[in-house]
Wavefront OBJ file of the C-alpha trace (Angstrom):
o trace
v 0.000 0.000 0.000
v 1.407 3.305 -0.933
v 1.757 6.322 1.244
v -1.173 8.124 -0.280
v -3.531 5.204 0.446
v -2.283 4.996 4.036
v -2.938 8.701 4.574
v -6.453 8.425 3.179
v -7.224 5.379 5.398
v -5.865 7.182 8.468
v -7.915 10.299 7.707
v -11.068 8.205 7.340
v -10.424 6.447 10.669
v -9.783 9.725 12.477
v -12.889 11.373 11.047
v -15.046 8.379 12.122
v -13.740 8.535 15.698
v -16.546 10.842 17.020
v -19.126 8.382 15.669
v -17.566 5.397 17.392
v -19.650 3.827 20.149
v -18.573 4.120 23.746
v -16.714 1.176 25.179
v -17.766 -0.074 28.597
v -16.384 -2.672 30.973
v -16.776 -3.822 34.574
v -14.464 -2.966 37.439
v -14.692 -2.667 41.236
v -14.453 0.285 43.625
v -13.509 0.162 47.324
v -16.454 1.114 49.593
v -15.487 3.931 51.964
v -18.793 4.515 53.790
v -22.346 3.147 53.807
v -25.121 5.210 55.415
v -28.617 3.689 55.679
v -31.370 6.037 54.497
v -34.138 5.736 57.118
v -37.633 7.188 56.840
v -40.049 7.610 59.778
v -43.633 6.529 59.027
v -46.607 7.141 61.327
v -49.187 4.342 61.401
v -51.802 5.486 63.954
v -53.687 2.734 65.764
v -56.509 2.498 68.264
v -55.977 1.429 71.843
v -59.095 0.381 73.726
v -59.765 -0.598 77.309
v -62.869 -1.498 79.281
v -63.715 0.513 82.376
v -66.432 -0.339 84.862
v -68.556 2.553 86.099
v -71.290 2.534 88.726
v -74.721 3.474 87.430
v -77.607 4.397 89.747
v -80.668 2.312 88.936
v -84.095 3.974 89.352
v -86.335 2.703 92.168
v -88.770 0.098 90.867
v -92.469 0.994 90.653
v -94.435 -0.091 93.716
v -97.576 -2.084 93.056
v -100.962 -0.627 94.138
v -103.061 -3.733 93.584
v -102.427 -5.052 97.122
v -103.411 -1.746 98.730
v -106.657 -1.543 96.757
v -107.606 -5.158 97.464
v -106.611 -4.791 101.151
v -108.667 -1.581 101.447
v -111.772 -3.297 100.032
v -111.416 -6.355 102.279
v -110.662 -4.196 105.341
v -113.619 -1.914 104.592
v -115.985 -4.914 104.312
v -114.645 -6.386 107.545
v -114.996 -3.045 109.386
v -118.527 -2.643 108.120
v -119.470 -5.858 109.943
v -118.429 -4.386 113.303
v -120.528 -1.915 115.259
v -123.706 -0.156 114.470
v -124.923 3.344 113.585
v -122.216 6.012 113.326
v -119.698 3.553 114.833
v -120.161 1.382 111.803
v -118.932 4.177 109.483
v -115.833 4.736 111.659
v -115.146 0.969 111.772
v -115.564 0.722 107.981
v -113.076 3.596 107.415
v -110.596 2.191 109.954
v -110.881 -1.288 108.365
v -110.309 0.145 104.889
v -107.176 2.037 106.033
v -105.745 -0.932 107.929
v -106.531 -3.304 105.036
v -104.872 -0.957 102.526
v -101.670 -0.792 104.661
v -101.520 -4.581 105.132
v -102.254 -5.231 101.418
v -99.538 -2.762 100.324
v -96.916 -4.402 102.602
v -97.802 -7.902 101.410
v -97.786 -6.864 97.696
v -94.479 -4.933 97.868
v -92.643 -7.049 100.471
v -89.823 -8.025 98.036
v -89.566 -4.640 96.284
v -86.670 -2.420 97.461
v -87.590 1.125 98.454
v -84.763 2.719 96.522
v -82.849 1.969 93.325
v -79.582 0.114 93.539
v -76.148 0.756 92.068
v -75.028 -1.472 89.222
v -71.625 -1.754 87.507
v -71.684 -1.252 83.758
v -68.837 -1.965 81.306
v -67.864 1.045 79.173
v -65.374 0.673 76.282
v -62.972 3.634 76.021
v -60.873 4.003 72.820
v -58.265 6.520 71.702
v -56.013 6.871 68.666
v -52.275 6.877 69.371
v -49.322 7.505 67.050
v -47.207 4.486 66.185
v -43.952 5.454 64.461
v -41.983 2.910 62.442
v -38.558 3.247 60.851
v -38.247 2.019 57.274
v -35.009 1.653 55.333
v -35.383 3.258 51.886
v -31.857 2.542 50.620
v -28.176 3.185 51.286
v -25.931 6.149 50.542
v -22.706 4.490 49.382
v -19.424 6.386 49.066
v -16.722 4.486 47.188
v -13.205 5.114 45.899
v -12.399 4.454 42.251
v -8.865 5.198 41.058
v -8.192 7.775 43.785
v -11.493 9.685 43.541
v -14.541 9.375 45.797
v -18.024 8.958 44.322
v -21.386 8.762 46.109
v -24.454 6.901 44.935
v -27.811 5.846 46.413
v -28.281 2.078 46.218
v -31.117 -0.258 47.202
v -28.727 -2.636 49.001
v -25.542 -2.532 51.111
v -22.770 -3.604 48.698
v -20.290 -4.692 51.374
v -16.555 -3.933 51.104
v -16.479 -3.342 47.362
v -18.952 -2.217 44.755
v -19.216 -3.533 41.208
v -19.019 -0.713 38.645
v -19.804 -0.354 34.973
v -17.135 1.916 33.505
v -18.055 3.738 30.304
v -15.297 5.171 28.103
v -16.246 7.576 25.360
v -14.444 10.366 23.582
v -14.882 13.844 24.946
v -16.728 16.322 22.744
v -15.523 19.886 22.605
l 1 2 3 4 5 6 7 8 9 10 11 12 13 14 15 16 17 18 19 20 21 22 23 24 25 26 27 28 29 30 31 32 33 34 35 36 37 38 39 40 41 42 43 44 45 46 47 48 49 50 51 52 53 54 55 56 57 58 59 60 61 62 63 64 65 66 67 68 69 70 71 72 73 74 75 76 77 78 79 80 81 82 83 84 85 86 87 88 89 90 91 92 93 94 95 96 97 98 99 100 101 102 103 104 105 106 107 108 109 110 111 112 113 114 115 116 117 118 119 120 121 122 123 124 125 126 127 128 129 130 131 132 133 134 135 136 137 138 139 140 141 142 143 144 145 146 147 148 149 150 151 152 153 154 155 156 157 158 159 160 161 162 163 164 165 166 167 168 169 170 171
């Protein structure tokens, strides 16, 4: 090949250099520092407990049936005693006494006042519940005397695998 052909081939190669694809290869860098990236997340939750409170119960209704029946029976019995105006007094006294006895018999097992009863009451409140979540790692590594920092999804250990891309610099 003559000199002129060599010069033309060299010129063509040099002019095609900017259009050449970048070359890449794998290498390793030494890890200098790994810092976990932690995020705080609030997940509120409910806490409940049961408390027992005393509740006043209303007094039960007293029955009147015994007093009415006792008053009628007592009035009839009193009417049988005495005569004239004494009969009216005996009838009234019999009715009153019969009403009192009938009321006591009818309401003998009924308490006079309401009682106190314990009642379960559920008390709930919302409390904050903070959790820490790892979102990645800030990795600083040394490659050929220079430090680089990158965010990674995992802790690479003592060395990090790198893809090195070599391409010509454009002006």
